[in-house]
C-alpha positions in Angstrom: 27.0 -9.6 -39.4 26.5 -6.2 -37.9 22.9 -5.4 -38.8 20.7 -2.4 -38.4 16.9 -3.0 -38.4 15.0 0.1 -39.4 11.4 -0.2 -38.0 13.0 -2.5 -35.4 10.7 -1.1 -32.6 7.6 -2.4 -34.4 6.1 -5.8 -34.9 7.7 -6.9 -38.2 11.1 -5.3 -37.6 11.1 -6.2 -33.9 10.5 -9.8 -34.5 13.2 -9.8 -37.2 15.7 -8.0 -34.8 15.2 -10.6 -32.1 15.4 -13.5 -34.5 18.6 -12.1 -36.1 20.0 -11.7 -32.6 19.1 -15.3 -31.8 21.0 -16.4 -34.9 24.1 -14.7 -33.6 24.2 -11.4 -35.4 25.1 -8.1 -33.8 21.8 -6.2 -34.0 20.9 -2.5 -33.6 17.3 -1.3 -33.9 16.2 2.0 -35.3 13.1 4.0 -35.2 11.6 7.5 -34.4 11.1 6.4 -30.8 12.8 3.7 -28.6 11.4 0.3 -28.2 8.6 -0.4 -25.7 10.4 -1.1 -22.3 8.2 -4.2 -21.8 10.1 -6.0 -24.7 13.4 -7.6 -25.1 14.0 -5.1 -27.7 14.7 -2.5 -25.1 18.0 -4.3 -24.4 19.3 -3.9 -27.9 21.3 -0.8 -29.1 19.1 1.9 -30.4 19.7 4.5 -33.2 17.1 7.2 -33.3 16.2 8.3 -36.8 13.5 9.2 -39.3 14.1 8.1 -42.8 11.2 10.2 -44.2 12.5 13.3 -42.6 16.0 12.3 -43.9 17.7 12.6 -40.5 20.1 9.6 -41.0 23.6 10.4 -42.1 26.3 8.3 -43.8 28.1 8.3 -40.4 25.1 6.7 -38.8 24.9 3.9 -41.3 28.8 3.3 -41.9 30.1 0.2 -40.1 26.8 -1.8 -40.6 27.2 -4.8 -42.8 23.5 -5.0 -43.6 20.3 -3.1 -43.2 16.9 -4.7 -42.7 14.2 -2.1 -43.7 10.8 -2.9 -42.2 9.4 0.7 -41.9 7.0 1.2 -44.9 4.1 3.6 -44.4 0.4 3.0 -44.7 -2.8 4.6 -43.4 -1.6 4.1 -39.8 1.2 6.5 -40.3 -0.6 9.3 -41.9 0.0 12.7 -40.0 -3.1 14.3 -38.7 -4.6 16.3 -41.5 -2.2 15.0 -44.0 -3.1 13.9 -47.6 -2.8 10.2 -47.7 -1.7 9.9 -51.5 0.9 12.5 -51.1 2.2 11.0 -47.9 2.7 7.4 -49.1 4.2 8.6 -52.4 6.8 10.6 -50.5 7.3 8.2 -47.5 7.4 5.0 -49.7 8.1 6.0 -53.2 10.7 8.6 -52.7 12.2 8.3 -49.1 12.7 4.5 -49.1 15.0 4.6 -52.2 16.8 7.7 -50.9 17.5 5.9 -47.7 18.7 2.8 -49.5 21.0 5.0 -51.7 22.3 6.6 -48.5 23.1 3.2 -47.1 25.0 2.2 -50.3 27.1 5.5 -50.1 27.8 4.6 -46.4 29.3 1.3 -47.5 26.5 -1.0 -46.3 26.8 -4.3 -48.2 23.4 -5.8 -47.9 19.8 -4.3 -47.9 16.8 -6.4 -47.2 13.4 -4.6 -47.7 10.1 -5.7 -46.4 7.7 -4.6 -49.0 4.1 -5.3 -50.1 2.5 -7.9 -52.2 0.0 -5.5 -53.8 2.2 -4.5 -56.8 2.4 -8.2 -57.6 -1.2 -9.2 -57.2 -3.0 -6.0 -58.3 -0.9 -4.4 -61.0 -3.9 -3.1 -62.7 -4.3 -0.6 -59.8 -0.9 1.0 -60.1 -2.1 4.0 -61.9 -5.2 4.6 -59.8 -4.0 3.6 -56.3 -1.3 5.8 -54.8 -0.5 3.3 -52.0 0.1 0.4 -54.4 2.1 2.7 -56.7 4.2 3.9 -53.8 5.1 0.4 -52.7 6.2 -0.4 -56.3 8.2 2.8 -56.4 10.0 1.7 -53.2 10.9 -1.7 -54.4 11.8 -0.7 -57.8 13.9 2.3 -56.5 15.9 0.0 -54.1 16.5 -2.9 -56.4 17.8 -0.5 -59.1 20.6 0.2 -56.8 21.8 -3.5 -56.8 25.3 -4.1 -58.1 28.4 -6.0 -57.1 28.9 -3.8 -54.1 25.3 -3.6 -52.8 23.2 -6.8 -52.5 19.5 -5.8 -52.5 16.5 -8.1 -52.0 12.9 -7.0 -51.5 10.7 -9.4 -49.6 7.1 -8.4 -50.7 4.7 -9.8 -48.2 0.9 -10.1 -47.8 -1.1 -9.5 -44.5 1.2 -10.2 -41.7 0.3 -12.0 -38.5 2.3 -12.2 -35.4 3.5 -10.5 -32.1 6.6 -9.8 -30.1 6.5 -10.8 -26.5 5.7 -7.9 -24.2 4.8 -5.5 -27.1 1.5 -3.7 -27.1 -0.3 -4.2 -30.5 -3.6 -2.5 -30.4 -5.1 -4.3 -33.5 -4.3 -7.7 -32.2 -5.3 -6.8 -28.7 -8.7 -5.7 -30.1 -8.9 -8.9 -32.4 -8.5 -11.0 -29.2 -11.1 -8.9 -27.2 -13.4 -9.5 -30.2 -12.8 -13.2 -30.2 -13.5 -13.4 -26.5 -17.0 -11.7 -27.3 -16.1 -8.7 -25.2 -16.8 -6.0 -27.8 -20.4 -6.5 -28.3 -20.0 -7.1 -32.1 -21.4 -10.0 -34.2 -19.0 -12.6 -35.3 -18.4 -12.6 -39.0 -15.7 -11.9 -41.6 -16.0 -9.7 -44.6 -16.5 -11.6 -47.9 -13.3 -12.5 -49.7 -9.9 -13.4 -48.6 -6.2 -13.1 -49.1 -2.9 -14.7 -48.4 -1.3 -14.3 -44.9 2.1 -14.7 -43.5 3.5 -14.8 -39.9 6.4 -12.6 -38.5 8.2 -15.8 -37.9 8.1 -16.7 -41.6 9.3 -13.3 -42.5 12.1 -13.3 -40.0 13.2 -16.6 -41.6 13.0 -15.2 -45.0 15.1 -12.2 -44.0 17.8 -14.7 -42.9 17.4 -16.6 -46.1 17.6 -13.4 -48.3 20.8 -12.3 -46.5 22.4 -15.6 -47.3 20.9 -16.6 -50.7 18.6 -14.0 -51.9 19.1 -13.2 -55.6 20.7 -9.8 -56.0 18.1 -7.1 -57.2 15.1 -9.4 -57.0 11.7 -8.6 -55.6 10.3 -11.8 -54.2 6.5 -12.4 -53.8 6.4 -14.1 -50.4 3.5 -15.6 -48.6 2.1 -18.6 -46.7 -1.7 -19.5 -46.3 -4.7 -18.5 -48.3 -7.6 -18.0 -46.1 -11.0 -16.4 -46.3 -11.4 -13.4 -44.0 -14.1 -15.3 -42.1 -11.8 -18.2 -41.6 -8.9 -15.9 -40.5 -11.2 -14.3 -37.7 -12.4 -17.9 -36.8 -8.8 -18.7 -35.9 -8.9 -16.0 -33.2 -12.3 -17.1 -32.0 -11.0 -20.8 -31.7 -7.8 -19.8 -30.1 -9.9 -17.8 -27.4 -12.0 -21.0 -26.8 -15.0 -19.4 -28.5 -16.8 -21.8 -30.8 -19.3 -19.2 -32.3 -20.1 -19.4 -35.9 -18.1 -17.0 -38.0 -19.8 -16.6 -41.3 -18.6 -14.8 -44.3 -20.8 -11.7 -45.1 -20.8 -9.2 -47.8 -20.6 -6.2 -45.5 -17.9 -3.9 -44.1 -16.2 -5.2 -41.0 -15.3 -2.6 -38.4 -12.1 -4.3 -37.5 -11.1 -5.0 -41.1 -12.6 -2.1 -43.0 -12.8 -1.9 -46.8 -10.2 0.7 -46.9 -7.6 -1.8 -45.7 -8.6 -4.3 -48.5 -7.1 -2.9 -51.6 -8.3 -5.6 -53.8 -11.8 -5.0 -52.7 -14.2 -6.7 -50.3 -15.6 -9.9 -51.9 -12.5 -10.6 -53.9 -10.0 -13.4 -53.1 -6.3 -13.4 -53.4 -4.8 -16.7 -53.7 -1.2 -17.8 -54.5 1.6 -19.9 -53.7 5.3 -18.9 -53.5 7.2 -20.6 -56.3 9.7 -23.4 -55.8 12.7 -21.1 -56.4 11.5 -18.6 -53.8 11.2 -21.4 -51.2 14.6 -22.9 -52.2 16.4 -19.6 -51.8 14.5 -18.2 -48.9 13.7 -21.3 -46.9 11.1 -20.0 -44.5 8.5 -22.1 -42.8 5.0 -22.6 -44.2 1.6 -23.3 -42.7 2.3 -21.0 -39.6 -0.8 -18.8 -39.4 -2.7 -21.1 -36.8 0.4 -21.0 -34.5 0.9 -17.3 -34.9 -2.8 -16.6 -34.0 -2.7 -18.9 -30.9 0.5 -16.9 -29.8 -1.2 -13.6 -30.2 -4.5 -14.7 -28.4 -2.2 -16.2 -25.5 -0.5 -13.0 -25.1 -3.5 -10.7 -25.1 -6.5 -12.6 -23.9 -8.0 -11.7 -20.6 -6.8 -13.3 -17.4 
């Protein structure tokens, strides 16, 4: 297939682009800025575009068999001085379905969306939390476009762990320094936990969704259930640091309460159902491997 990966210069989309390329597809990446020159992504064709600003045209998208969309917005993408609620409702809730509609108009046959697990696991917050609502609006908006001419699948993922070789990823660079004991911060994880999935598993799920995904379905995907303390402990162990990493009921500077929408102290635990695994066929139990890969890439010489 000829595939456009929107968000293909980032961690999730970039990993997916390289995986799809390795699977034999003709891959183009897209984003507001080109890929980091230190990555293999820089060798792929690049289409500059901003789906929120509406800069894509049908001519840009015509000729692609499939689009993988891995460019949803969260707190990291808030413009300086912007209103977060208004931004995500616009960027996720309105602009993502509008972009999918443009892709359909352009004749694209497949649209795979990497969404969020929050609407599945915290539906009681849809009315009060604009971010969660925006993610559901995105998924509902694109899946409503599904028909015999437009195959749409949403892969709604939990916390994502992974890297792209050569890519600077400030969060995971900081996690690695933390695990090495270089930041002068105590070792602990905030109380509670969640489900995690690796970029490798998501990339494999994208391949499965293109081939076997049920049209118009939003899949809740995921891999391992871990406490936040055990998650951080994986980084410490990968860095060769055997420090105790307790679970403490206090805010963590590297995983603040604002990033835990289900609330510090709560635990999100689930398993993807058998139908999901049969249709998407991605690997499981991959978080330790992913963390080891991150730390190997970013640890001090």
